[in-house]
C-alpha positions, 0 to 999 in steps of 0.5 A, a space after each residue: 039967726 043962723 043955722 048953726 045958732 038954731 042947732 041943739 046943744 049937742 049939735 053945737 059941739 065942736 065939729 070933728 076933723 071930718 064930717 059924718 063918715 070919719 066920725 063914724 070911724 073915730 067911734 070904731 077905733 077899737 076895730 082899727 086897733 084890731 085890724 092892726 093887731 091882725 095885720 102884724 101877726 099875719 105878716 110875722 106869723 112865719 117868724 115864730 118858726 125861726 131858729 136862733 141864729 149868729 149872735 144869739 148863741 153866745 148872748 142867749 143859747 150859750 149864756 149861763 144862768 140866763 133864767 137867773 131872775 135876781 141876777 138880771 135885776 140887780 143888774 137893772 138896779 146898778 144900771 148895767 148897760 142894756 140890763 132891760 133887755 137882759 131882764 126880758 131874757 131871763 124872764 124868757 128863759 125862766 118861764 119857757 127855757 131856751 125855746 126859740 119859739 117863745 123868744 120870737 113870740 115875745 119879740 113879736 108881742 113887743 112889736 105889736 105893743 110898739 105898733 099900738 102905741 105909734 097909732 095911739 101916739 100919732 092919733 093923739 097928737 094930730 087930734 090935739 094939733 087939730 084944735 088949734 090948727 087947720 084940720 087937714 089931716 084925719 087923726 084916725 086914719 093917719 095914725 092908722 095908716 102909719 102904724 099899719 105900714 110901719 108894723 108890717 114893713 120888711 126893713 123892720 124885720 131884722 129888729 123884730 125876728 133877730 131874736 138878740 136884737 130885742 134890744 133895738 124892738 125893746 128900746 123903740 117900745 119904751 121910746 114911743 110909750 115915753 112920748 104917749 105917756 107925756 101926750 096922755 099927761 097933757 090931755 088928763 085932768 090928774 097928769 102926774 100919774 102919766 108923767 111918772 109912767 113917761 119917766 118909767 119907760 124913759 129909764 127903762 128904755 135907757 136899760 134896753 139900748 143906748 139910742 134911747 139917750 135921744 129920747 129927752 131931747 125928742 120928747 122936749 121938741 116933741 112937747 113944744 111942737 104939739 103940747 105947749 104954746 111957748 117954751 115958758 109953758 113948757 117950763 113951767 108945767 113940765 120941767 121936772 119931768 124932762 129934768 127926770 129924763 135927763 138923769 138916766 141919759 146922762 148916767 148912760 152918756 157918762 157910762 159911755 163917754 169912752 166911744 169918744 175917745 181917739 181911736 174908737 174904731 169901725 170895722 169892715 170885717 170879722 172876728 173881733 178886729 177893732 182897727 180905727 176909724 176917724 169920727 169923720 171918716 165914719 160921719 161921711 160913710 153914714 151919708 151913703 148909709 143912710 141913703 141906703 137906708 132911705 132907699 130900702 124904706 120905699 123899695 125893700 127888696 133886697 134886704 141884707 143881714 150883714 152889709 160888711 159896708 166898707 168905709 168911705 176911702 175917697 171923696 167921690 165915695 161920700 160927696 153926692 150922699 153927703 150933699 142929699 142928706 145934708 139937704 134933707 137935714 136942713 129941710 127938716 129944720 126948716 120944716 120945724 120952723 115952718 110946719 112943726 107937725 111935719 118938721 117934728 117927724 122929719 128931724 126925729 128920724 134924724 135924732 134917733 139915728 144920730 148915735 149910729 150914724 153921726 160921729 161916733 164910729 161903731 165897729 159895723 157901719 151899717 145894719 137894717 135894725 138901726 132903722 126899726 124906729 126911724 122907719 116909723 118917722 118915715 111911715 108917719 111922713 108917708 101916712 101924712 103925705 098921702 092924706 094931703 096928696 088925697 085932700 089935693 087930688 080929690 078936692 072936689 070929692 066928698 069926704 067919705 070917698 077921700 078917706 076910703 081912698 087913703 085906706 085902699 092905698 094904705 091897705 094895698 100897700 100893707 097886703 104887698 109889704 106884709 107878703 115881703 115880710 112874711 118871705 123875709 122871715 122865712 130866712 131866719 128859719 136857718 143859718 144857712 138860709 140867712 147867710 145864702 141870701 146875704 151872700 147873693 146880696 153882697 157876693 164880696 162880703 167876707 164875713 157872710 162868705 165865711 159864716 156861710 162856708 162855716 154852716 155848709 161845712 158844719 151841715 156836711 155840704 162841703 162840695 156846696 161850701 166850696 163852690 159858694 167860694 169860688 163864685 165869690 172869689 170870681 166875683 171879687 177878681 171880676 170887679 177888683 175886690 181883693 179876694 185873698 181872704 176867700 182863698 184863706 177860707 177855702 184853704 180852711 175848708 180843705 184842712 177841715 176835710 183833711 186835704 192838707 195838700 189841697 189846703 197848702 196849694 190854697 194857702 199859697 194862691 191866697 198869699 200870692 194874691 195878698 203880695 200886691 196891695 191895691 193902689 191909693 190905699 188910705 191909712 185906714 184900709 191899710 190896717 184892715 188889710 193887714 187884719 185880713 192878712 194876719 189872719 190868713 197867715 195864722 191859718 196858714 201857720 196852723 195848717 204847717 203845724 199840723 203837717 209837722 213842719 213847725 218851723 215854718 209855722 212858727 215863720 207864719 206866725 211871726 209874719 202875722 205878729 209883724 202885721 198885728 203885734 196886738 193879738 196875744 193868740 199869734 204869740 201862743 201859736 208861734 210859742 207852741 210851733 217853737 216849742 215843737 222845733 226845739 227853740 225853747 228861748 223862742 217859745 219862752 219869749 213869745 209866750 211871755 208877750 201873750 202874757 203881757 197882752 192878756 195878763 187875765 187869761 189862765 189859760 195863757 198863764 198856764 201854758 207859759 208856766 209849763 213852758 218855764 218848767 220844762 226850760 229849767 226856769 224853775 224860780 220864775 215858774 214856782 212864782 207864777 205856779 203860786 199865784 196861778 194855784 191860789 186862783 185856780 185851787 181845782 186844777 190838778 196838773 198845775 197843783 202837781 207841777 208846783 208839788 214837783 217843783 217844791 220836791 225836787 228843783 235843783 235850785 236850793 232857793 226854790 226846792 222846799 220838800 217839806 212844803 212839798 209833802 203838806 202840799 201833797 197831803 192836801 191833794 190826796 185829801 182833795 183828789 183821792 182818785 189821783 193818789 198813785 200820781 200824788 204819791 209819786 210826787 210824795 216820794 219825790 219830796 221824801 227822798 229830797 228830805 232825807 227820809 230815803 227809806 220812806 221814799 223807796 217804800 213808797 215807790 215799792 207799794 206803787 210799783 206793786 200796784 202798777 199792772 204789768 201792762 204798764 211796763 214803762 211806768 214800772 221801770 220809771 219807778 224802779 229807776 227812781 227807787 235805784 237812785 233814792 238808795 244812792 241819794 241821787 235824785 232826778 226828775 224822772 216822773 214827767 211821764 207819769 204826772 198828767 199835765 
């Protein structure tokens, strides 16, 4: 009888993947969890001192009713985009107000949960894998090292420390929980509660960010690689689970189907531009982006908040990266076939990146937060590789020695990465620090230079802002980048400082620099350049308007319109300039186009209507005013304008003093504090309705109540009264009506 057959039942249980030391480690799993939590909190403790930055302001700080939980819940019920994250923001605001500390704290807690989930997922998957395959990997150690490296890696800081990117971290948490619950359902005797949990996490993840749409596919491949022996078994036992996964994924796909249409855009600069880049051009550009992501994963030294990554213009810019990435993709599929455990992790990296790094163009080509969850795949591969390397290189050593080596290497890397993460989080303590590091990393980044200059200006550090732009201008000119947008930003600094002459000269320099476009520039890059040049001309026109040179300003606005004929604001500014120069017809033409471009803008409609009144187009003005006041009943100046037109318009078909009197009566009740102004319009209506005596009496009463200091108002009232006596009504109340 062999020695094994003589062992007691307790001794004849299935051996663990490793011997005594590893078995002891398995019993101490709870301590590994504690180490993970302590390590992650230590690395991200500095994030709690961060402030709101960039998109945090419109999405959180300036958002009204953020703490309205009922509204947030309705958004989730209606499957609104990213409603899960918005609900988490609402809870934050309802409990703690708009405190940056508590927003950071919740982001950190989400990250901690994700790290622990990754640990449990990896160790559970490997332990299950080891039941039917040679146990080359220690489940606890591999899961611990993978989760530790991911938890403290500085490349994850943007998704954790940048508050608004909770979209990314919350999605990643639900993504991992979806897979983990699927695993636990396979292991549990009663599986359905875990499967329901997996479905729920999948649905919630879909409401966190659109990347979750890849989760059903990744979960399917995971199930086949780790949990099922065949596709038949998978479909027989869990087809209903995957069918439920597909429901929110299908809804999300349909809601975002428009991004596949022609004209979907990728953008290289700032301020809301949406120039188009083809899907294929975007795909080729992503090859270089993915290579950069991989570089940062292994050498996270120069992290960047905003890349302003240019879309590839020539083959030489993307050919080598494309070959490299394509090779990795082919290798991943090969591993999926030959070594499913490794292949799944590798292919999951590409699946998760696919929505942002494939043929679906996105305005910004590269952002580090997009690597948050794919980075977890790389950390798992690194942990598996470290385990395999130690097994090979120290084959003659004891298991305890091998795993001590793995722990030592993993902890050493974690300390180095954690220190870098802690320092990176300090950049989020102020917008100036964040944009400064961005400009240092990418001096040609126009958006970063613009935002840094604006932050320095708001902090009354104009000399530093000027020097920052001058350094970037010198860098761009030295390395062949166009610098005219930076000259424009520098000119705007002078404008804000009241240095109009210096600003004028700098705008001249900017336009001279823009007069010679680069050679061999693609159509897409021409569109981008035209947008930047249009912005420069618009800013120059605004300066000329401030310098009381409206005709020249109008010319600059028209040139901007030629470059970008779809921007309503350019038409509005041109309309203002033409109006100041006395050319009302040109002003009307520009404003009319602005209304066509932005039919829902009440401000544009309001200004256009006021101009129609000034130009004597009373009929059209009255029609527009009727529509406007119905939508904006509290806009007193526009109510005045409508009442004034109805009271005294020269056009008999427009003038209706009886209606004007009724409107004045309603206005007096709604706005009694503005009674003098309203009564002037009432007097005009009465005089034009044949009630001359009442009109004169009302004007006399108003004159007596008007202080002697307002001589001009009293003089106008006298003139109106005299003309009413002569039954000659004219529109002389313009200066007394507050617009």
